[in-house]
N, C-alpha and C positions, 0 to 999 in steps of 0.2 A: 598483509594486504587488507584493505578496508572493505568490508562487505556491507552493502546496503540492506537494511531490514526488508524482508519480504512483505509484500502487501498482505493485509489480513492478520498479521501477527500482533499479539497484544503488546502494549507499551511496557508492561512488566508482568512477570510470572504471577505475582500476588494478585494483580488486578484480574488476570485471566482466570485464576482459580476462583476468585470471588464471583465473577460473572458466571462461570460454569456452575458454581454452587447455587446461585440464584435461579438459573435456568432449570437445574435438575430438581431442586427442592424449594420451590417458591413459597409454599405455605410454611415450611419449617423456618426459613429465613425471616419471613414476616412475623412469625410468633416470637423468635428470638429478638428481633428488632423492637417489637412491642414491649417485651419484658425489660429490655435494657432501658427503654424510654420510661417505663413505669418506675424502675429502680432509681433512675436519675431524678425524676420528679419527686419521689419519696425523700431522697437525700436533700433536695432543695427545700422541701417543706420542713424537714427536721432542722436544717440549718436556720431557716427563717424563725421557727419557734424558739430555737436556742438563743438566737440574737434578741428576740423579743423578751425572753425571760431575763437575759442579762440586762437589757435596757430597763425593764420594769424593776428589777432588783436595785439597779443603780439609782433609779429615780426615787424609789422608796427610801433608800439610805440618804439621799440628798435632802429629802423632806424631813428627815429626823433631826432632832436637836443633837448636840454633842453628847449630852447625857444619855439620850436614847440609844445612840450608836454604841456608846461605851457599854451600856447595859446589855444590848444585844450580843456584842462580842464576848462579854463576860459569861453570858448564858451558854453560848456555843462552847467556849472553853471549859465551862463548868461541867457540861454534859460529857465532853470528851474525857475530862479528868475523872468524872464519876464512874464511867465505864472502865477506865484503866484501873481505878482503885478496886472496883468490884472483881475484876479478873485477877488482880494480884492477890486479893483476899481469898479468892477461890483456889488459886494455886497453892497458897499456904494451907488452906483447909485440906486439900488433897494430900499434901506432905504430912499433915498431922493425923490423917485418918488411920486408925489402927486396924480397921477391918480390911479384908481383901477388896480391892477396887482397881478400876482402870482410870488412867489419866491420859488425856489427849492434848498435846501441845499443838494447837492449830497452825501456828505460824511456822513451826519447824517440821511438821508432818511426822511427829513421833508419838507413839503410844507406849505407856508404861503399865505393867502389872505390878502392883505394890501391896504390901501389907506391913503394918506396924513400923513404918519408916524404912522398910527394906525393899530394895528393887529386885523383883523376881524375874522380870523379863522386859527388855527394851525392844520395840518393834518399829520399823519404818511403815508408815501408812500413807495412803493417798486419799485426800478429801475431795469429794465432788464440788465443783464450783458453784457459785451463787449466781442464779439467773432466773428469768421469768420463763416458765415452761408451760406447755399445754397448748390447746387450740384456742382460737379467738373467742369461742363461746365459753371456755372454761380454763382461764389462765391462772397459774399459781406462781407466786414468787417464793423461790426456795433459797434459804440462806444456810450458811454453815452453823452448826449448833454451838451454843455458848452456854455456860453454866453447868449445873449438876443435873444429870439424868439418872434414871435407874433402869436396870434390865427388866423387861417385862416378859420376854420369851426367849428361850434358847432353842433354836431350830436345828433339827437333824436332817439327814439327806432326804427323808420322805415327808417331812413336815411341809405344810402348805403356807404360802405367803401371798397376799393379794398385791399384785403389781399395780401401782398407781397408773391410771389411764395416761397421765402425762408422760410417763416413761416411754410408752410406745410412740406418742407424738414426738417426743424429744429425739427418738431414734429414727423417726420417719418410717415406722412400721404400722401396719394395720392393727387396730385394737380388737383382740379376740372377744368373743362373747363371754368366755370364762377367763378371768384374770387371776383367779386363785389357783396357783400352780405349785406342785410339789417340787422341792429341791431347786427352785429357781434362784435362790441365793447361795447355792453351793451346798457342800456337805455339812457345813455348820454355819450358823449366823446368829447374831444377837439383835433382837428388836428392842429398842429403848422407848421409854416414855416420850411422847411427842412424835413418835413415828420414825425417828432416826434409826438407821440400820448400820451394823458393823458386819461386813461379810468378806469372803474371799472370792476370787474369780471362779465362777462355776465351770463345770466341764461342758455344759450345753445350755441352750435356752437363750432367751432374749438378752441376758446380761453376760453371756459368754464372749465378751469382747475386751481384750486387754487394753484397748485404747479408750474405753468408756467406763466412767464411774458415775453411779447414780448421784445427781446433784444433791448436796447436803448430806451425803452418806460418807461412811469411812470404809475403805477397802484395804485389807492387809494381805500378806502372803498366805498361801495355803498352809505352809509349815507353821507359821505363827498361829493361825486359827486352830489347827489341830492341837497345838501345844496348850492353848489357853482354854479352849472350849470345855474340857472336862472339869475345870475348876470354877467355871462361872455358873451361877444359879440366879434365878429371878430374885430381884431385890438388890443385887450388887450395884453399887454406885459407879457412875462413869462421869468424870469431871472433864469439861472442855474449857480450856483457857489459852491465852496467847503468851 
């Protein structure tokens, strides 16, 4: 039997729920609507800038002579090849290093403990991504390490490490007054030249999150860190290559 909708009932449950939400939380709905509008405007502005950049690049290339375009393309290719050659030479240097050292294959996420051409241990590692971190007033572009670094400090469970301010910003946490904390990198960790760290998941603290890796850092398993830490001393070379 066909039933006529009763007067006063909403046309759809979804519309009724939305109306009830607006009546119950008008300020919250207004804030969310404003945020959505801001995000949309931001996306539009980024798209406009990107299109302008592409248009300007195309215009500049059109104004070049054939010889200038060819020279530009050759420079781009030359830079790419130069980086590839440097990384390959670095990989071969690591293979020929007779001293105890660590080698990190960035693209495969594998770290090797080697000496005199012998592989002592192979370890799976997770590398923190490359991105811009920090607050608007103090932004930092963090990239994955490349080239040869050396171990500057070998940290134990009670040794202190100064957590960069941008780590708290990146995790959406308040920045404490004292950022130099004991054991924040776990029971053992390696601090390399340039600030790169190799660490395992800590038991507690700001970095005790299995889903988070410090941008630009290397994280390995606790078992692997326990195995290699006693053999690593300041001055040991760490090679990063693709």
